[in-house]
C-alpha positions in Angstrom: 8.7 14.1 -1.3 8.7 11.0 0.8 10.1 7.4 -0.3 9.4 4.1 0.0 10.8 1.1 -1.1 7.9 -1.5 -1.5 7.0 -5.0 -1.7 3.5 -6.5 -2.1 2.7 -10.3 -2.0 -0.3 -12.3 -1.9 -0.2 -13.3 1.6 -3.1 -16.4 2.2 -2.9 -16.4 6.2 -2.9 -13.1 7.9 -3.5 -14.5 11.4 -0.4 -16.4 10.6 1.4 -12.7 9.7 0.1 -11.1 12.4 2.6 -14.3 14.2 5.5 -13.8 12.3 5.1 -9.7 12.9 4.7 -10.2 17.1 7.9 -12.4 16.8 9.6 -9.4 15.3 8.9 -7.3 18.6 7.2 -5.0 16.3 4.3 -2.4 17.1 1.1 -2.8 16.3 -0.4 0.4 14.9 -3.9 -0.9 14.3 -6.3 -1.9 12.4 -7.9 0.4 9.6 -11.0 0.6 6.8 -9.5 2.0 4.0 -11.4 3.1 0.6 -9.0 4.2 -1.9 -10.7 6.0 -5.2 -8.3 6.1 -7.6 -8.4 9.6 -10.4 -7.5 8.5 -13.6 -4.4 10.3 -14.5 -1.8 10.5 -17.5 1.1 9.3 -15.2 2.2 7.9 -11.6 -0.9 7.0 -9.4 -3.8 9.7 -7.5 -6.3 8.2 -5.2 -7.9 9.4 -2.0 -7.2 7.6 0.7 -9.9 7.6 3.6 -9.1 5.9 6.6 -10.9 4.7 10.0 -7.4 5.6 11.8 -5.7 8.4 9.6 -8.5 10.7 8.2 -8.8 11.6 4.8 -5.7 12.4 2.2 -4.7 12.4 -1.1 -1.9 11.0 -1.9 0.1 11.5 -5.7 2.9 8.6 -6.0 5.1 7.2 -8.6 6.2 3.8 -8.3 7.4 1.5 -11.3 5.3 -1.8 -11.7 7.7 -4.5 -10.7 7.4 -7.6 -8.3 11.2 -6.9 -6.7 11.8 -4.0 -3.9 10.3 -1.0 -5.8 10.7 2.8 -5.0 7.9 4.8 -4.4 8.0 8.5 -4.5 5.0 10.3 -2.7 3.2 13.0 -0.6 0.5 12.8 1.7 -1.7 15.6 1.6 -4.1 15.8 4.4 -8.3 16.6 3.4 -10.2 17.8 5.5 -13.9 18.1 3.1 -13.5 15.1 1.5 -16.9 14.8 0.3 -16.4 18.0 -1.9 -12.5 17.4 -2.5 -13.8 13.5 -3.8 -16.7 15.6 -6.0 -13.8 18.1 -7.2 -11.5 15.5 -8.7 -14.4 13.2 -10.7 -15.5 16.0 -12.4 -11.4 17.1 -13.4 -10.7 13.7 -13.8 -12.8 11.1 -13.3 -13.2 7.9 -11.5 -10.5 5.1 -12.1 -11.8 2.9 -9.5 -12.5 2.0 -5.6 -10.3 -0.3 -3.4 -11.7 -1.0 -0.2 -9.7 -3.2 2.2 -9.4 -3.8 5.9 -5.4 -3.2 7.2 -3.5 -4.6 9.9 -0.9 -1.8 10.6 2.3 -3.3 12.3 5.9 -1.0 12.4 8.9 -2.8 13.1 11.6 -0.1 12.5 11.2 2.4 10.1 8.8 -0.6 7.9 5.5 -0.7 8.2 4.1 -4.0 7.4 0.4 -4.2 6.1 -1.9 -7.2 6.4 -4.5 -6.5 3.8 -7.9 -7.6 3.8 -9.1 -6.2 0.2 -12.8 -6.3 -1.1 -13.1 -8.4 -4.0 -9.8 -9.9 -4.3 -7.9 -11.7 -1.3 -4.9 -11.1 1.2 -2.0 -10.0 0.8 0.7 -8.2 2.7 3.0 -5.1 2.0 6.2 -3.9 3.5 6.9 -0.1 3.4 10.0 0.8 4.2 10.5 4.8 4.6 13.7 6.0 3.4 15.3 8.2 5.8 18.7 9.8 7.2 18.7 6.6 9.4 17.6 4.5 6.6 18.9 5.4 3.3 17.7 3.4 0.3 20.1 0.0 0.1 19.2 -0.2 3.9 15.5 -0.4 3.0 16.4 -2.7 0.8 17.9 -5.0 3.1 15.3 -4.8 5.5 12.5 -5.7 2.6 14.5 -8.9 1.7 15.0 -9.6 5.3 11.5 -9.5 6.2 10.5 -11.5 2.9 12.8 -14.5 4.1 11.1 -13.5 7.4 7.7 -14.2 6.1 8.2 -17.2 4.3 7.3 -15.5 0.6 7.7 -16.7 -2.1 8.7 -15.4 -5.6 5.8 -16.9 -7.0 3.3 -15.2 -4.6 4.5 -11.2 -5.1 2.9 -8.6 -7.1 3.8 -6.1 -9.5 0.8 -4.3 -9.2 -1.2 -2.0 -7.0 -4.4 -3.2 -5.7 -6.3 -0.8 -8.4 -3.9 -2.8 -11.4 -5.5 -6.0 -9.7 -9.2 -5.0 -9.7 -9.0 -3.4 -12.9 -7.1 -7.4 -14.5 -10.1 -9.0 -12.7 -13.1 -7.3 -14.5 -11.3 -7.3 -17.6 -10.6 -3.2 -18.0 -7.9 -1.4 -19.1 -7.2 2.3 -18.3 
């Protein structure tokens, strides 16, 4: 199982975010169109991601809902037949909802910087610091704290929930 230390925030000016990412000497990994289909599960989250950059993958994950930097434990499972997999999971679990976004991805050290334009929600920024032998969880938390300052993110802009949760709130649905 893999682990990230993550944070998500409202971030209206994605162009400014790109400039801030570039000023860190981060590497642009690309622009990605992603469609995440979330399925009903009793605990955690399960999504099938269709990515223009990375192909399709099933991503089960556990992450708390808090605005502070949070642990996310996940597995990336490549999917070769996305259409059949989606149909099967829809029949087995039911579809919770679909999130569509345009994501610009930068890499700074071991941290993925996501500048997201989420359909029906707006603009956001995410940091995902990958925990590994060279970057234990505490180092990742320090990196995220540094990036919060660098990108001038106010605590009031931090978000606890996933994009799926925000879309549900917006539409008045509950899981």
